[in-house]
N, C-alpha and C positions, 0 to 999 in steps of 0.2 A: 527607540528604534534607530538603527545606525545606517539605514539605506533609504533609497529614494521611494517616492510614492507612485504606485502603478495602478492604472484603471484597466480592468479587464471586462470585455463585453462579449458574451457568448450565450446563445440560447440553449446550449446543451448543458443541462444541470450537472451531470457527472463530470464533464470536462471543466466546467466553471469551478467546481469544488476542487478538482485536481490542481488546476492552475493556482487557485487561491492558496492551497496547501503548499505547493512547491515554492511559490514566491515568498510566502510568509516564513517558511523554513529557512530561507536564505537571508531573512532579516528585512525584506521589503515590506512596506506598508501597502496593503492592497484593498481596493474597493472593487467588488465583483458585482456586475449587473447582468441580468438576463436579456436585456434589450437596450435600445438607444433612447428610450423615452425620457429618462431622468438625467441623461448625460450632461446636458448643458448646465443644469443646476450644480452638478458635482464638479464640472470643469471650472465653473465660476468661483466655487468655494474652495476647491481642493488643491490647486497648484500642483498638478501631476507632472512627473518627469517623463512618463511614458504611457502609451495606451497599447493594449493588445486587443485587436478587433477581429472577430469572426466575420467572414464575408457573407455568410448566410444568416443574416439577422431577420427576425420576424416581420418588421415593419418597413425596412429599407435595406437595400443591398449595401454591404459594408463599405465598398469603395465609394458609392454615392454619398454615404454618410460622412466619410472622411473628406471627400471633395467639398461638401458643404461647410465643414469645419474650417478647411483651408480658406475658402472664400470669405468666411467671417473673420479671418485674421488669426485663427488659432494655429500655433506652430508646434504643438506637442508632438514629439516623435511617435510614429505609429508602426507597429508590427502587425501585418495581416496574418491571420491563422485560418487556413482553409484546406479543403480537399481538392480545390481547383488548382491543378498544377501545370497546365499548358503554358507555353511560352507567351501566347497572346494574353492570357489571363494574368500572368505575372506582370507583364508590361503595363497592362491596364491598371493594376494595383499601384505600381510605382508612379504612373503618369497622373494618378488622381491624388497623390499626396502621401503614399506609403513610404516608409524608410527601410523596411525589410519584409520578407515574405517567408513564412514557414508552412509547409504542407503537412496535413494529417495522413497517417499517424506520425508523430514526431518523437524524437529522442529527448527525454527530459533534460539531460545534461547539455545537449546542443541548444535547446531553447534557452536555458539559463545563461549559457555563454553568449548567445546572441543578444539577450537582454542587457547583459553587462557591457557588451561591446558598444551597443548604441548609447547607453548612458555615459560611457567613458568618452565616446566620440563627441557627444553633444555637451559634455561638461556638466552633466546632471547627476553624476554619481557622487556619493559621499554622505557625510553626516548632516542631517537637517534637524536642528534642535528645536524647531518651532512647528507646531501643528495648529491649523486653523480650520474652523467650520462656522459658517454664518458669522456672528460677531464674537465667537469664542476663540481665544488664542491661548495656547499653553506652551511654556518654555520648558523643555525636558531637562535642561542642564541646571536652570535656576529654580526649578519647581515653582514657577510662577503661573498664575492663571488670570487672564483678563477677560472681562465681558465689555466689549467696546474699549473704552479707555480706563475703565474702573478695575482695579485689582481686587481679586477675590481670594480670601484665605481659606485653604483647604487642608485637611489632615493628610498625612501620607497615604492612607488607605483611600480617601476620597479622590486624591490626585490620581492614583493608580486606576481607580474605577473610571474616572473621566477619560484617562488616556486610552483605556481599552475600548470605551465607547467611540472615541475619536478614530481609532484604528479600524473600526467596523461600522462606519457611517451607513445608516439605512438597513443594516442587518439586525435581525432579532437575535439577541443573546439570551439563552436560557440560564436559569439560576445555577444549575450545576456547572456550566461553563464558567460563569463569573466566580463561583466559589473556587474553582480550580486555578484560574489565572490571576485572580486578584488576591484571594485569601491563601492560595497555595494549600488548599485542603486535600487531605488524603481521603480515600473512599470510606475509611472507618473512623474518621475524626469526628468525635461526638460533639465537638464545640462548633462545628460548621453546620449551618442549616439555612433553609430558605429565608427564615425570618431575619437573619443577619444581612442578607442581600437586600431585602425589602426596606429595612431600617436605613441602611447605608445609602441606597438610592434616594430614599425620601429626603435624607439630610443633604445629599448632593444637590438635588433639585431645589431645595429651599435656599441654597447658597448661590447657585448660578441663575436662578429664576425666581427671585423673591416674591413677586406678585403673581407668578404662574401664567403670565401673559405670553411668554415666548414658547413654552411647551417644547423645550429641547428634547426631553426624554419622554418617550411614550411607553406606557404599560401595555403589553400584549397579553391579554387574559389567558391564564393557564400555561403560559410559556415563559415569558420573561420581559425584557425591555429592549428598546432600540433608540438610538440617537437619530433625530430627524431634522 
């Protein structure tokens, strides 16, 4: 992936999926969450370049959440996304740590331009050849994988599979999706099947988690897998 890593938090499932699609289409690496409950874990592990935060979150008002982050020392740039568009509400968003403010409904192109503008202004745009999660680190240029300080040898397919999991941390990936993006299988390709996915995931798990104690990859019965 050639662009920065973005965390999106919005309780509107349809909007969350739209933002995830738009940003990934532009080459950004995206983690999409429906609420703020797991954010601190992802921020600790993820090294995000930008957050897009809805003001109307289930458990806490978006500006309060960002204000708490700022008090804890987090400096990740934030774009607020909301239907609240009065002058007072916008000023509140900025005063609590926001860097930009986009009102709903928004123009897709404008949103993407604002994202790029903030990343350019903060010096966070560009190629990042390393992805990290927990103690997993992968170098996209050198095709290297490390668990802690130990290098792990993966096949090209296993590396691509791990990369896709790292791009979708916490999201359940069904087997058809994995066949499409990892194996590049067509709908009528007889050589592609769910067994191929199951075998590859099993081999990957045995290499990055030899004794099974870390449980990086979780099997979701009847659906697929997720990196946790």
